[in-house]
C-alpha positions, -999 to 999 in steps of 0.1 A, spaced: 0 0 0 9 36 -4 22 55 26 3 85 39 18 120 36 26 121 73 45 88 71 64 100 40 72 134 57 84 117 89 107 93 69 122 122 49 128 143 80 144 114 98 167 108 69 176 143 57 172 167 87 206 178 97 201 172 135 175 145 136 193 123 111 221 120 136 197 100 159 173 84 135 192 76 102 216 47 99 243 48 72 274 26 69 291 52 47 285 81 71 285 67 106 268 84 136 301 95 151 311 113 120 276 129 117 279 142 153 313 156 146 301 172 114 271 187 132 294 201 160 318 216 135 289 231 116 276 247 148 310 260 158 316 275 124 282 292 124 288 307 159 323 319 148 309 336 117 281 352 138 306 365 163 328 380 136 299 397 118 280 408 149 294 444 149 281 448 113 246 443 124 248 459 159 276 484 160 263 501 192 290 492 218 277 515 245 308 538 244 288 569 233 272 573 268 307 577 283 315 609 265 310 640 286 314 668 261 304 676 225 338 675 210 347 641 223 312 628 215 315 637 178 350 624 174 344 587 167 333 578 132 308 551 123 323 516 119 300 511 89 324 531 67 298 558 59 320 587 73 292 597 96 296 602 133 290 572 155 275 594 183 253 625 184 252 652 210 219 664 225 218 697 244 197 696 276 199 727 296 234 736 309 248 702 299 241 676 272 243 639 265 260 618 240 239 591 223 245 564 197 233 575 162 214 548 145 226 544 109 201 556 83 
């Protein structure tokens, strides 16, 4: 008889899903120990690439809040290579505050 969609789907996932195949799929040519090692290396590489590229997606390192005057606030340039200032100065009464400038 023909298998139902759910049975076909489950069999495909067990055989081809990157993480579940480690547990459910048997293969003489690609044993479980190598699949676990491959999966671990894959995760480590993914985390490494994410850590290297994190500053491209979230360049706010919190340093703008430490600047106490306008000239030091406007000195650092954006790490995104736009030539814009990384921080902006906001006057508030006698003093002011330095805040991160979101790239536009």
